[in-house]
C-alpha positions in Angstrom: 10.6 24.5 -36.0 13.7 22.7 -34.6 16.0 25.1 -31.8 19.0 24.3 -31.6 21.0 25.6 -28.8 24.6 26.1 -28.6 26.1 26.0 -24.9 28.7 28.3 -23.9 30.2 31.5 -22.7 30.3 35.2 -23.9 32.5 37.0 -24.2 36.3 37.0 -26.9 38.2 35.2 -24.0 35.8 32.3 -23.5 35.9 31.9 -27.1 38.3 29.0 -27.5 37.7 26.7 -24.6 36.4 23.9 -24.5 33.3 24.0 -23.0 32.3 26.6 -26.1 32.6 24.0 -28.3 28.4 23.7 -28.5 28.9 27.7 -29.7 31.5 26.8 -32.2 29.3 23.9 -33.2 26.2 26.6 -34.4 28.2 28.8 -35.8 29.9 26.6 -38.0 26.3 25.4 -39.0 25.4 28.8 -39.4 28.2 29.7 -41.4 28.0 26.5 -44.0 23.7 26.5 -44.5 24.1 30.1 -44.6 21.4 31.0 -42.1 20.8 34.6 -41.6 22.2 36.8 -39.4 22.3 36.6 -35.5 20.3 38.7 -33.8 19.7 39.6 -29.9 17.3 37.4 -28.8 16.0 35.1 -26.1 19.1 36.5 -23.3 21.2 35.7 -26.8 22.1 35.3 -30.3 19.9 34.1 -32.5 19.7 33.1 -35.5 17.0 31.6 -38.3 18.2 29.4 -41.4 16.9 25.9 -43.0 18.6 22.9 -43.2 17.0 21.2 -45.7 13.2 20.8 -45.2 13.4 21.9 -41.8 13.2 25.6 -39.6 16.2 25.7 -37.5 16.9 29.0 -34.8 20.1 28.0 -33.1 20.8 29.8 -30.5 24.2 31.6 -28.1 22.9 32.0 -25.2 24.5 35.3 -23.3 23.4 34.2 -20.0 26.2 32.4 -19.3 26.8 28.5 -19.0 24.9 28.3 -16.0 21.9 30.0 -17.0 21.0 28.5 -21.0 18.1 27.3 -19.6 16.3 30.6 -19.3 17.1 31.6 -22.7 16.5 28.3 -24.1 12.8 28.8 -22.7 12.4 32.2 -24.0 12.6 30.8 -27.9 10.6 27.7 -27.0 7.8 29.7 -25.4 8.5 32.2 -28.2 7.5 29.4 -30.9 5.3 27.6 -28.6 7.6 24.3 -28.8 7.8 21.3 -26.5 11.6 19.9 -25.3 11.3 17.5 -28.1 11.8 20.8 -30.7 15.2 21.0 -28.5 19.1 20.1 -30.2 21.7 21.2 -27.3 25.1 21.5 -28.2 27.4 20.8 -25.6 31.4 20.0 -24.2 31.8 16.6 -22.6 33.8 15.4 -20.4 33.0 11.5 -20.6 33.5 11.6 -24.5 37.0 11.0 -26.2 38.3 14.4 -27.4 36.4 14.9 -31.0 34.2 12.2 -31.2 30.2 13.0 -31.2 27.6 11.0 -29.7 23.3 12.0 -29.7 20.9 11.4 -27.6 18.0 12.8 -26.0 17.0 12.3 -22.0 19.5 11.2 -19.3 21.3 13.5 -16.9 23.5 16.4 -16.7 26.8 15.0 -15.5 28.0 17.7 -13.5 27.6 20.1 -17.0 25.4 23.3 -15.9 24.2 24.6 -18.6 22.4 20.8 -18.8 22.2 21.0 -15.1 20.1 24.9 -16.4 18.4 23.4 -19.3 16.7 20.6 -16.8 15.9 22.8 -14.4 13.3 25.2 -17.2 12.7 22.4 -20.1 13.1 19.1 -18.7 15.5 16.1 -19.0 13.4 15.3 -22.0 15.8 17.1 -25.2 18.1 16.5 -27.9 22.0 16.4 -27.2 25.1 16.2 -29.3 27.8 15.5 -26.4 31.3 16.6 -28.0 33.9 15.3 -26.3 36.3 16.8 -24.8 38.1 14.2 -22.7 39.0 13.5 -19.5 41.8 15.2 -18.4 42.3 11.7 -15.6 41.5 13.0 -12.4 39.2 15.1 -11.3 41.2 18.0 -9.3 42.5 19.1 -13.2 38.3 19.0 -14.8 37.7 22.8 -14.2 40.7 23.2 -15.8 40.3 21.4 -18.4 36.8 22.8 -19.3 38.4 26.5 -19.0 41.2 25.6 -20.4 41.5 26.5 -23.9 42.3 24.5 -26.6 46.4 23.4 -27.4 47.6 25.2 -30.6 47.6 21.3 -31.7 44.4 20.4 -31.2 42.9 23.4 -33.8 42.9 21.5 -37.2 41.3 18.6 -35.5 39.0 21.0 -34.0 38.6 22.1 -37.6 37.3 19.5 -39.1 35.2 17.6 -35.9 32.9 21.4 -36.6 33.2 21.7 -40.1 32.0 17.8 -40.3 29.1 18.9 -37.1 28.1 21.2 -39.9 28.3 19.1 -42.4 26.1 16.3 -41.5 23.5 18.3 -39.7 21.0 17.5 -42.6 20.3 14.2 -40.8 20.1 15.3 -37.4 17.6 17.7 -38.8 15.8 15.0 -40.1 15.5 12.8 -36.7 18.0 10.2 -37.9 20.9 10.7 -35.0 22.3 7.2 -36.3 23.2 8.8 -39.4 24.4 11.5 -38.0 26.7 10.4 -36.4 28.2 7.4 -38.3 28.8 10.1 -40.9 31.0 12.1 -38.6 33.0 9.3 -37.3 33.4 8.3 -41.1 34.8 12.5 -42.1 37.1 11.9 -38.7 38.8 8.7 -39.9 39.5 9.8 -42.9 43.4 10.2 -43.6 44.8 13.5 -44.8 
């Protein structure tokens, strides 16, 4: 069993925020891979399913971003898993928009969701970093992160979420490099 947690904030008013791209990614994975309907569990919404031969629990914490670790820890404890079984999908300021990088471990880079996961699990979980770009000046970061995707970005966002879901089998198998390269190739294809 693997736990894939999407980081975001619950509520319709946050649905299209850049900060909620982690929620968007797990929703796309659930849809493409026919996961069971979401159920309230682990302080959030959980869906079980399979990608290839891997059993996956998709989790969207309802605790708000700043307390995502509590929900993730509850799921880990229930399934008796360690941090190595956890993959967090989250927005990344220091990555160009619509780029995806995967890494295990590392710091929190001021991201409150990662900070909460780190506090509850330690740093040794895998991160799927979904680029939202930096607005250029630190005074504009909060408005950028908590702002909605622009209408001009929605097609590219939809393409990225579809690519993440389509290539999720590589992630489930632990082939992070293939996952990243196949997403990059999909995103470079001409219309």
